[in-house]
N, CA, C and O of each residue as an XYZ file, in Angstrom:
464
protein
N     120.630    209.360    128.171
C     120.960    210.731    128.576
C     119.786    211.317    129.353
O     118.632    211.207    128.941
N     120.101    211.938    130.479
C     119.085    212.584    131.303
C     119.325    214.080    131.263
O     120.443    214.545    131.483
N     118.289    214.822    130.985
C     118.392    216.282    130.998
C     117.587    216.841    132.161
O     116.470    216.403    132.436
N     118.179    217.817    132.835
C     117.526    218.495    133.942
C     117.477    219.979    133.626
O     118.494    220.579    133.276
N     116.309    220.567    133.748
C     116.151    221.983    133.444
C     115.644    222.700    134.687
O     114.553    222.424    135.185
N     116.468    223.630    135.178
C     116.104    224.410    136.362
C     115.525    225.755    135.956
O     115.826    226.285    134.887
N     114.694    226.290    136.825
C     114.169    227.637    136.628
C     113.775    228.208    137.983
O     113.671    227.483    138.973
N     113.556    229.524    138.009
C     113.030    230.158    139.212
C     114.007    230.995    139.995
O     113.628    231.622    140.984
N     115.264    231.020    139.576
C     116.222    231.845    140.296
C     115.965    233.324    140.058
O     115.109    233.705    139.260
N     116.726    234.147    140.768
C     116.574    235.589    140.590
C     117.174    236.362    141.735
O     117.932    235.829    142.545
N     116.817    237.639    141.789
C     117.298    238.553    142.825
C     116.165    238.831    143.797
O     115.050    239.156    143.389
N     116.455    238.704    145.078
C     115.444    238.934    146.101
C     116.107    239.584    147.308
O     117.297    239.381    147.551
N     115.354    240.349    148.049
C     115.886    240.957    149.265
C     115.905    239.938    150.402
O     115.142    238.971    150.405
N     116.770    240.170    151.340
C     116.837    239.297    152.516
C     115.464    239.235    153.183
O     114.777    240.245    153.328
N     115.086    238.022    153.583
C     113.777    237.800    154.162
C     112.726    237.385    153.158
O     111.633    236.957    153.529
N     113.058    237.513    151.884
C     112.120    237.169    150.830
C     112.113    235.688    150.504
O     112.755    234.875    151.169
N     111.360    235.363    149.448
C     111.184    233.963    149.053
C     111.391    233.783    147.554
O     111.180    234.697    146.757
N     111.806    232.586    147.203
C     111.885    232.169    145.807
C     111.505    230.697    145.742
O     111.659    229.963    146.718
N     111.005    230.269    144.583
C     110.754    228.852    144.376
C     111.466    228.402    143.114
O     111.236    228.929    142.025
N     112.327    227.425    143.284
C     113.051    226.844    142.156
C     112.324    225.592    141.674
O     111.696    224.873    142.452
N     112.428    225.356    140.371
C     111.858    224.149    139.774
C     112.934    223.412    139.000
O     113.847    224.024    138.446
N     112.821    222.110    138.968
C     113.732    221.271    138.182
C     112.905    220.175    137.539
O     112.268    219.379    138.230
N     112.916    220.135    136.222
C     112.168    219.119    135.488
C     113.131    218.166    134.800
O     114.059    218.586    134.109
N     112.893    216.872    135.002
C     113.750    215.842    134.429
C     113.146    215.316    133.134
O     111.929    215.332    132.949
N     114.011    214.853    132.243
C     113.567    214.319    130.952
C     113.191    212.847    131.050
O     112.743    212.255    130.068
N     113.370    212.250    132.235
C     112.983    210.868    132.468
C     112.061    210.816    133.684
O     111.944    211.788    134.429
N     111.404    209.663    133.876
C     110.497    209.535    135.016
C     111.275    209.515    136.329
O     112.306    208.854    136.454
N     110.762    210.244    137.283
C     111.417    210.243    138.589
C     111.421    208.853    139.188
O     112.328    208.513    139.947
N     110.414    208.033    138.858
C     110.392    206.656    139.365
C     111.631    205.901    138.911
O     112.122    205.024    139.621
N     112.135    206.239    137.737
C     113.298    205.539    137.194
C     114.599    205.997    137.851
O     115.546    205.217    137.951
N     114.655    207.236    138.293
C     115.903    207.751    138.845
C     115.907    207.795    140.363
O     116.957    208.005    140.970
N     114.758    207.602    140.984
C     114.710    207.444    142.433
C     114.600    208.717    143.238
O     114.424    208.657    144.455
N     114.698    209.859    142.603
C     114.615    211.106    143.348
C     115.462    212.176    142.703
O     116.059    211.955    141.649
N     115.517    213.321    143.323
C     116.346    214.415    142.837
C     116.888    215.198    144.027
O     116.395    215.071    145.148
N     117.890    215.993    143.769
C     118.509    216.774    144.828
C     118.833    218.175    144.334
O     119.008    218.408    143.138
N     118.908    219.090    145.274
C     119.373    220.444    144.998
C     120.721    220.653    145.673
O     120.918    220.299    146.836
N     121.635    221.234    144.920
C     122.936    221.626    145.426
C     123.105    223.120    145.155
O     122.365    223.711    144.369
N     124.089    223.714    145.817
C     124.432    225.092    145.507
C     125.930    225.273    145.586
O     126.636    224.539    146.278
N     126.399    226.279    144.853
C     127.834    226.530    144.803
C     128.107    228.012    144.709
O     127.502    228.736    143.918
N     129.030    228.437    145.535
C     129.551    229.808    145.504
C     130.919    229.748    144.829
O     131.683    228.822    145.097
N     131.249    230.700    143.969
C     132.566    230.678    143.308
C     133.698    230.510    144.311
O     133.765    231.209    145.322
N     134.583    229.571    144.010
C     135.724    229.340    144.873
C     135.470    228.380    146.016
O     136.377    228.070    146.788
N     134.239    227.910    146.126
C     133.904    226.976    147.189
C     133.366    225.679    146.598
O     132.999    225.618    145.425
N     133.328    224.649    147.430
C     132.817    223.355    146.972
C     131.296    223.393    146.869
O     130.615    224.158    147.552
N     130.794    222.533    145.985
C     129.350    222.413    145.836
C     128.773    221.780    147.097
O     129.323    220.817    147.632
N     127.657    222.336    147.563
C     127.054    221.922    148.826
C     125.670    221.327    148.585
O     124.866    221.908    147.857
N     125.387    220.179    149.189
C     124.045    219.607    149.091
C     123.092    220.421    149.952
O     123.378    220.693    151.118
N     121.970    220.805    149.380
C     120.993    221.631    150.077
C     119.807    220.790    150.539
O     119.415    220.848    151.705
N     119.243    220.016    149.630
C     118.063    219.216    149.976
C     117.942    218.075    148.978
O     118.323    218.202    147.814
N     117.408    216.969    149.451
C     117.161    215.812    148.592
C     115.760    215.286    148.854
O     115.198    215.470    149.934
N     115.214    214.631    147.848
C     113.908    213.998    148.026
C     113.854    212.737    147.184
O     114.349    212.704    146.057
N     113.241    211.694    147.748
C     113.079    210.441    147.025
C     111.702    210.411    146.366
O     110.859    211.272    146.616
N     111.495    209.419    145.531
C     110.181    209.287    144.904
C     109.113    208.981    145.950
O     107.933    209.256    145.728
N     109.519    208.411    147.094
C     108.574    208.162    148.185
C     108.259    209.424    148.981
O     107.380    209.421    149.844
N     108.981    210.498    148.687
C     108.721    211.756    149.372
C     109.563    211.988    150.613
O     109.303    212.921    151.373
N     110.564    211.156    150.826
C     111.438    211.334    151.988
C     112.423    212.453    151.673
O     113.152    212.395    150.683
N     112.434    213.462    152.521
C     113.263    214.648    152.280
C     114.342    214.775    153.344
O     114.157    214.381    154.495
N     115.474    215.335    152.929
C     116.557    215.651    153.845
C     117.095    217.026    153.501
O     117.072    217.446    152.344
N     117.580    217.723    154.521
C     118.040    219.089    154.344
C     119.395    219.309    155.002
O     119.739    218.666    155.993
N     120.152    220.229    154.427
C     121.353    220.699    155.102
C     120.923    221.488    156.336
O     119.865    222.118    156.350
N     121.756    221.442    157.362
C     121.423    222.151    158.605
C     121.221    223.641    158.354
O     120.408    224.282    159.020
N     121.955    224.185    157.403
C     121.916    225.620    157.156
C     120.581    226.095    156.581
O     120.290    227.291    156.602
N     119.769    225.169    156.071
C     118.500    225.577    155.456
C     117.277    224.980    156.143
O     116.146    225.295    155.774
N     117.491    224.130    157.131
C     116.357    223.511    157.822
C     115.437    224.574    158.417
O     115.892    225.535    159.038
N     114.144    224.382    158.216
C     113.158    225.320    158.726
C     112.886    226.488    157.809
O     111.933    227.237    158.022
N     113.724    226.655    156.775
C     113.534    227.774    155.837
C     113.234    227.281    154.422
O     112.471    227.913    153.692
N     113.826    226.166    154.038
C     113.637    225.611    152.700
C     112.767    224.364    152.782
O     112.774    223.639    153.777
N     112.018    224.137    151.704
C     111.171    222.946    151.635
C     111.241    222.362    150.225
O     111.014    223.062    149.238
N     111.558    221.068    150.146
C     111.638    220.395    148.861
C     110.393    219.539    148.666
O     109.915    218.901    149.603
N     109.879    219.530    147.452
C     108.703    218.716    147.139
C     108.825    218.200    145.712
O     109.675    218.655    144.946
N     107.966    217.244    145.364
C     108.042    216.699    144.001
C     106.658    216.454    143.451
O     105.707    216.183    144.184
N     106.573    216.558    142.123
C     105.359    216.250    141.377
C     105.734    215.129    140.420
O     106.324    215.368    139.366
N     105.387    213.916    140.793
C     105.814    212.765    140.001
C     105.203    212.769    138.603
O     105.829    212.306    137.649
N     103.995    213.284    138.480
C     103.347    213.312    137.167
C     104.073    214.239    136.198
O     104.038    214.042    134.983
N     104.733    215.257    136.759
C     105.462    216.227    135.925
C     106.961    215.983    135.945
O     107.714    216.714    135.303
N     107.410    214.955    136.680
C     108.857    214.684    136.813
C     109.601    215.945    137.251
O     110.676    216.264    136.742
N     109.011    216.637    138.190
C     109.526    217.934    138.608
C     109.713    217.968    140.123
O     108.895    217.448    140.882
N     110.795    218.586    140.533
C     111.081    218.828    141.940
C     111.137    220.335    142.157
O     111.637    221.086    141.320
N     110.614    220.750    143.294
C     110.591    222.171    143.645
C     111.415    222.400    144.911
O     111.531    221.524    145.768
N     111.972    223.577    144.999
C     112.640    224.002    146.223
C     112.057    225.351    146.614
O     112.358    226.374    146.000
N     111.221    225.337    147.641
C     110.665    226.574    148.164
C     111.638    227.134    149.181
O     111.967    226.475    150.168
N     112.093    228.341    148.939
C     113.096    228.971    149.796
C     112.486    230.203    150.441
O     112.162    231.172    149.755
N     112.330    230.167    151.737
C     111.762    231.280    152.497
C     112.817    231.851    153.443
O     113.849    231.231    153.701
N     112.532    233.032    153.944
C     113.448    233.699    154.894
C     114.873    233.687    154.366
O     115.812    233.355    155.090
N     115.025    234.049    153.110
C     116.332    233.993    152.471
C     117.310    234.955    153.119
O     116.949    236.039    153.578
N     118.568    234.518    153.139
C     119.653    235.296    153.718
C     120.697    235.573    152.641
O     120.779    234.840    151.656
N     121.498    236.628    152.821
C     122.556    236.892    151.830
C     123.482    235.690    151.639
O     123.994    235.478    150.540
N     123.699    234.912    152.680
C     124.584    233.747    152.547
C     123.957    232.612    151.739
O     124.627    231.618    151.459
N     122.698    232.738    151.365
C     122.079    231.758    150.462
C     122.411    232.055    149.002
O     122.089    231.265    148.115
N     123.050    233.187    148.757
C     123.428    233.543    147.398
C     124.365    232.498    146.814
O     125.403    232.197    147.402
N     124.011    231.948    145.670
C     124.791    230.892    145.029
C     124.131    230.523    143.710
O     123.031    230.979    143.397
N     124.817    229.696    142.952
C     124.185    229.034    141.810
C     123.608    227.719    142.334
O     124.309    226.933    142.971
N     122.344    227.495    142.063
C     121.653    226.302    142.539
C     121.526    225.313    141.382
O     121.087    225.657    140.284
N     121.925    224.077    141.668
C     121.906    223.008    140.668
C     120.972    221.890    141.105
O     120.850    221.582    142.290
N     120.329    221.302    140.133
C     119.539    220.104    140.344
C     120.388    218.917    139.897
O     121.153    219.021    138.938
N     120.251    217.782    140.601
C     121.057    216.613    140.261
C     120.299    215.331    140.552
O     119.444    215.279    141.436
N     120.634    214.294    139.786
C     120.035    212.981    140.029
C     120.921    212.174    140.966
O     122.105    212.476    141.111
N     120.363    211.154    141.602
C     121.219    210.156    142.248
C     122.017    209.427    141.160
O     121.838    209.686    139.970
N     122.880    208.532    141.576
C     123.637    207.760    140.588
C     122.650    206.954    139.742
O     121.866    206.165    140.270
N     122.698    207.162    138.424
C     121.740    206.569    137.497
C     122.459    206.227    136.215
O     123.094    207.086    135.605
N     122.363    204.972    135.800
C     123.079    204.512    134.602
C     124.568    204.826    134.730
O     125.222    205.201    133.758
N     125.092    204.668    135.950
C     126.517    204.770    136.164
C     127.059    206.155    136.463
O     128.267    206.321    136.628
N     126.197    207.141    136.537
C     126.699    208.494    136.786
C     125.594    209.365    137.353
O     124.418    209.004    137.342
N     126.012    210.541    137.855
C     125.069    211.579    138.254
C     124.863    212.528    137.075
O     125.777    212.783    136.292
N     123.662    213.033    136.973
C     123.357    214.034    135.951
C     123.057    215.357    136.651
O     122.453    215.387    137.724
N     123.498    216.462    136.014
C     123.358    217.788    136.593
C     122.652    218.718    135.622
O     122.785    218.594    134.405
N     121.893    219.659    136.191
C     121.361    220.731    135.390
C     122.429    221.809    135.204
O     123.539    221.693    135.724
N     122.083    222.846    134.464
C     123.045    223.922    134.183
C     123.104    224.947    135.312
O     124.027    225.760    135.365
N     122.134    224.915    136.205
C     122.156    225.816    137.338
C     121.325    227.072    137.128
O     121.094    227.510    136.001
N     120.885    227.634    138.237
C     120.140    228.889    138.216
C     120.654    229.772    139.354
O     120.831    229.316    140.483
N     120.887    231.036    139.033
C     121.497    231.954    140.004
C     120.447    232.462    140.984
O     119.363    232.892    140.589
N     120.784    232.405    142.252
C     119.971    233.015    143.310
C     120.837    234.055    144.000
O     121.919    233.741    144.497
N     120.359    235.291    144.031
C     121.082    236.375    144.675
C     120.174    237.017    145.724
O     119.063    237.453    145.423
N     120.669    237.063    146.952
C     119.909    237.651    148.053
C     120.637    238.897    148.522
O     121.770    238.825    148.998
N     119.989    240.022    148.387
C     120.610    241.289    148.781
C     120.278    241.606    150.238
O     119.213    241.256    150.748
N     121.213    242.271    150.879
C     121.015    242.604    152.308
C     120.318    243.941    152.467
O     120.071    244.378    153.591
């Protein structure tokens, strides 16, 4: 069983910043990386950013240049630095593993609300 614990969400004004954290209960070396997704009620979950244990990062077009994903392998933690936030970034943000032991594991999510 893999547990993921997210933190760092909250309410921020447009143009502001937040940093999300996700800590895994297993070594990142074992799971190969982590990813951030987000979901708005009534819409499909959207991949926001991914990072491998080698540090290779990928971003959704909607967040490129504004969000930055990083990892601390010693802490089994991934961060999502979100700058220049927009109201359309409002969503529940989830941390997730790649396919590991036959399935993906998800955190419970953290709410990010950006006011205009």
